[in-house]
C-alpha positions in Angstrom: 5.9 27.2 6.5 6.3 24.0 8.6 3.0 22.8 7.1 4.8 22.4 3.8 7.4 20.1 5.4 4.8 18.1 7.2 2.8 17.6 4.0 6.0 16.5 2.2 6.6 13.8 4.9 3.0 12.7 4.8 3.0 12.4 1.0 6.4 10.7 0.6 5.6 8.1 3.2 3.4 5.8 1.0 5.9 6.0 -1.8 8.7 4.5 0.4 6.6 2.1 2.5 3.9 -0.2 1.3 3.5 -1.8 4.7 3.8 1.0 7.2 2.2 4.0 5.4 -1.4 2.8 5.8 -0.9 1.8 9.5 0.8 5.1 10.5 -2.2 6.9 9.1 -4.3 5.0 11.6 -2.4 6.5 14.6 -3.9 9.3 16.7 -3.1 12.8 15.3 -0.5 13.7 17.9 1.4 10.5 17.2 1.1 10.4 13.4 3.6 13.1 12.7 6.3 12.0 15.1 6.1 8.4 14.0 6.1 9.5 10.3 9.2 11.6 10.8 11.0 8.9 12.9 10.1 6.3 10.2 11.5 8.5 7.4 14.7 9.1 9.3 15.1 5.4 9.7 14.3 4.9 6.1 17.1 7.3 5.0 19.6 5.3 7.0 18.3 2.1 5.4 18.5 3.6 2.0 22.2 4.3 2.5 22.9 0.8 3.9 20.9 -0.8 1.0 22.4 1.2 -1.9 23.9 -1.0 -4.6 26.0 1.7 -6.3 28.3 2.9 -3.6 31.2 1.2 -1.7 31.1 -0.1 1.8 33.5 2.6 2.8 31.3 5.4 1.5 28.2 3.8 3.2 30.0 3.9 6.5 31.1 7.5 6.0 27.6 8.6 5.1 26.1 6.8 8.0 28.6 8.4 10.3 27.7 11.9 9.0 24.0 11.0 9.4 24.6 10.1 13.0 26.4 13.5 13.7 23.4 15.4 12.2 21.7 14.7 15.6 24.6 16.3 17.5 23.8 20.1 17.6 27.5 20.9 17.7 28.3 18.9 14.6 25.1 19.2 12.6 26.0 21.8 10.0 29.2 20.2 8.9 27.7 16.7 9.0 24.6 17.7 7.0 26.7 19.5 4.4 29.0 16.4 3.9 26.1 14.0 3.8 24.2 16.0 1.2 27.3 16.5 -0.9 27.7 12.8 -1.2 24.1 11.9 -2.0 24.9 12.4 -5.7 26.7 9.1 -5.6 23.5 7.2 -4.7 21.9 7.9 -8.1 18.3 8.9 -8.4 16.3 5.7 -8.9 13.3 5.8 -6.7 11.4 7.5 -4.0 13.9 6.3 -1.3 16.6 8.3 -3.1 14.4 11.3 -3.4 13.7 11.1 0.3 17.4 11.0 1.1 18.1 14.1 -0.9 15.3 15.8 1.0 16.7 15.0 4.5 16.7 18.7 5.5 12.9 18.8 5.1 12.5 15.8 7.5 15.0 17.4 9.9 12.9 20.6 10.0 9.9 18.6 11.1 12.0 16.7 13.6 13.3 20.0 15.0 9.7 21.1 15.7 9.2 18.4 18.3 9.7 18.8 22.0 13.1 18.2 23.5 12.2 14.8 25.1 10.6 13.6 21.9 13.7 14.7 19.8 15.9 12.9 22.3 14.1 9.6 22.1 13.9 9.7 18.3 17.5 10.6 17.8 18.7 8.1 20.4 17.3 5.1 18.5 17.9 6.5 15.0 21.6 6.9 16.0 21.7 3.4 17.5 20.2 1.9 14.3 22.6 3.8 12.1 25.7 2.8 14.0 24.6 -0.9 13.7 24.2 -0.4 9.9 27.7 1.0 9.8 29.0 -2.2 11.3 27.1 -4.6 9.0 27.2 -2.6 5.7 27.6 -4.7 2.6 28.1 -3.7 -1.0 27.9 -5.5 -4.4 30.9 -3.4 -5.5 33.2 -5.4 -3.3 34.9 -8.5 -4.6 34.8 -10.1 -1.2 31.6 -9.7 0.7 31.3 -9.3 4.4 28.4 -11.7 5.1 27.1 -12.6 8.5 29.0 -15.5 10.1 26.7 -16.9 12.7 23.2 -16.7 14.2 24.4 -14.4 16.9 25.4 -11.9 14.3 22.1 -12.3 12.6 20.3 -11.5 15.9 22.5 -8.5 16.5 21.9 -7.2 12.9 18.2 -7.6 13.3 18.4 -5.7 16.6 20.1 -2.8 15.0 17.8 -2.5 11.9 14.5 -3.5 13.5 14.7 -4.1 17.2 15.6 -0.5 17.7 12.4 0.5 15.9 10.4 -1.5 18.5 12.1 0.4 21.3 11.6 3.7 19.5 7.9 3.1 19.0 7.5 2.1 22.7 9.1 5.5 23.6 6.7 7.4 21.3 3.6 5.4 22.6 4.5 6.1 26.2 5.2 9.7 25.5 1.8 10.1 23.9 -0.4 7.9 26.2 -0.8 8.5 30.0 -2.4 5.0 30.0 1.0 3.5 29.3 2.4 3.9 32.8 6.2 3.6 33.6 5.6 0.0 34.9 3.7 -1.0 31.7 6.4 0.7 29.6 9.0 -1.6 31.2 6.9 -4.6 30.4 6.6 -3.5 26.8 10.3 -2.8 26.5 11.0 -6.5 27.4 9.2 -7.5 24.2 9.9 -4.5 22.0 13.1 -5.9 20.4 11.5 -9.2 19.5 8.6 -7.3 17.9 10.9 -5.6 15.5 13.1 -8.7 14.9 10.1 -10.8 14.0 9.0 -8.5 11.2 12.6 -8.1 10.0 13.3 -11.8 9.8 10.1 -12.4 7.8 11.5 -9.8 5.3 14.9 -11.5 5.3 13.3 -14.8 4.5 11.0 -13.3 1.8 13.8 -11.3 0.2 16.6 -13.9 0.4 16.7 -14.7 -3.3 16.7 -11.1 -4.4 19.4 -10.2 -1.9 21.6 -13.0 -3.1 21.2 -11.9 -6.7 22.3 -8.4 -5.7 25.4 -9.7 -4.0 24.0 -9.4 -0.4 23.0 -12.0 2.1 21.7 -12.1 5.6 21.7 -15.9 5.9 24.6 -16.6 8.2 27.5 -18.9 7.2 26.8 -21.0 10.3 23.3 -21.9 9.0 24.4 -22.6 5.5 27.2 -24.9 6.8 24.7 -26.7 9.0 22.7 -27.7 5.9 25.8 -28.2 3.7 24.8 -25.3 1.4 26.5 -22.2 0.1 25.0 -19.0 -1.2 25.3 -20.3 -4.7 24.4 -24.0 -4.2 21.1 -23.1 -2.4 19.7 -22.5 -5.9 20.7 -25.9 -7.3 17.8 -28.2 -7.9 19.4 -31.2 -6.2 19.7 -29.2 -3.0 16.0 -28.4 -2.7 15.4 -30.7 0.3 18.3 -29.1 2.2 17.2 -25.6 1.3 13.6 -26.3 2.5 15.0 -27.5 5.9 17.1 -24.3 6.2 14.1 -22.1 5.4 11.9 -24.0 7.9 14.4 -23.3 10.7 14.3 -19.6 9.8 10.5 -19.7 9.8 10.4 -21.3 13.2 12.8 -18.6 14.5 10.6 -15.9 13.0 7.5 -17.4 14.7 9.2 -17.4 18.1 9.9 -13.7 17.7 6.3 -13.0 16.5 4.9 -14.9 19.6 6.5 -12.1 21.7 5.1 -9.5 19.3 1.6 -10.7 20.1 2.4 -10.6 23.8 3.5 -6.9 23.2 0.2 -6.1 21.5 -1.9 -7.6 24.2 -0.2 -5.4 26.8 -1.3 -2.2 25.0 -4.3 -0.7 26.8 -7.6 -1.6 25.0 -8.7 2.0 25.0 -5.6 2.9 22.9 -7.3 1.2 19.9 -5.4 3.1 17.2 -2.0 2.1 18.7 -3.2 -1.5 18.9 -4.4 -1.5 15.3 -1.1 0.0 14.2 0.8 -2.9 15.9 -1.6 -5.7 15.0 -1.6 -5.3 11.2 2.1 -5.7 10.4 2.2 -8.8 12.6 -0.7 -10.5 11.0 0.4 -9.5 7.5 3.8 -11.0 8.4 2.1 -14.2 9.5 0.1 -14.4 6.3 3.4 -14.0 4.4 4.9 -16.9 6.3 1.8 -18.9 5.6 2.1 -18.2 1.9 5.7 -19.2 2.0 4.9 -22.5 3.7 2.4 -23.3 0.9 5.3 -23.3 -1.5 8.6 -22.9 0.3 10.7 -23.3 -2.9 9.1 -20.1 -4.2 11.7 -18.4 -2.0 14.3 -19.4 -4.7 12.5 -17.4 -7.4 13.6 -13.9 -8.3 10.1 -12.4 -7.5 9.3 -11.6 -3.9 6.6 -13.6 -2.1 3.6 -11.2 -1.7 0.3 -11.7 -0.1 -2.8 -10.7 -2.2 -4.6 -7.4 -1.4 -7.6 -9.4 -0.5 -5.7 -11.0 2.3 -4.4 -7.6 3.4 -8.0 -6.3 3.6 -9.3 -9.4 5.4 -6.7 -9.0 8.1 -7.6 -5.3 8.4 -11.3 -6.1 9.0 -10.5 -9.0 11.3 -8.2 -6.7 13.3 -11.0 -4.2 13.7 -13.4 -6.9 14.8 -11.0 -8.3 17.4 -9.4 -5.1 18.5 -10.8 -5.0 22.0 -10.5 -8.7 22.8 -7.2 -10.2 23.8 -8.8 -13.6 23.7 -9.8 -13.2 20.0 -6.5 -11.7 18.9 -4.7 -14.6 20.6 -7.1 -17.2 19.1 -6.6 -15.8 15.5 -2.9 -15.6 15.9 -2.6 -19.2 17.1 -4.9 -20.5 14.3 -2.6 -18.9 11.7 0.4 -20.1 13.5 -0.8 -23.7 13.5 -1.2 -23.5 9.7 2.4 -22.3 9.4 4.2 -24.4 12.1 7.0 -26.6 10.7 7.6 -28.5 13.9 6.1 -29.2 17.3 8.7 -27.3 19.3 9.1 -23.6 19.6 12.8 -22.6 19.9 13.7 -20.6 23.0 15.3 -17.2 22.3 17.8 -15.5 24.5 
């Protein structure tokens, strides 16, 4: 019977993730199902946080019930309340379908060992609580936007840095080659790995988010460049907007520098884990490169997307360079040089 639930998770994954579905399939068999289930649980929390049709208050309530699903003493009540309120989300895409089918994902989650369940639930709960704190909604007349760069960093920790820590736990659970000492070294970089990928998404999606009444560009940064969330689209502010985007790009690159350091720590004989980590980073780098070719494209309603030919090229290059730290580093630095908007790399706390 559980095979049906596992197949559902495997089949829904590519419908809710263009980026991670193909890379998750590359993982070793014993890792693929836990990572798939963990990703889908994170995706459900993200679907609630990102929904345009419900209030901030309902988002926070649903995320609270979602958290309590991982508490055995509160699961039944929390799951009932959560599912009762999914009707308010609407049924617009595969993300909504996945959310309605949370019990299916939970049954797969329940099949894992206790240590595995603990690590997955620990980080899914941490993510969900952060999403509660930073929930926004286009139904509110007064939006709760991020105020400063510190809040942006904290937001990215909750929605993406936690994923870096979660994956590190799953990798070390699977591989005896990732020793406790190596795990500690990976954990020092895991948060930056997730934040780097998230900040690229924030930069890429900025225009669409603003048009939906959401924004992850802090007030502090807008004030620095004498912009507002409305005036950033004005033609006479193009130069200021480009400067602001370039600062965000530099910050994303500083995070991605640490993501590459993370990749190079993964044992070379864990090639599938390496490949899983390499591809999103290099696709993110190519996205930043495309943005730098026409930074003002960020103000258009359409997302900046890299061509499939570039996606394939990075896949083949990753396969060629997989076992060479020197070649991975060389390729990364070559792309970085094409992106860089200044000579200095900002230091991150």
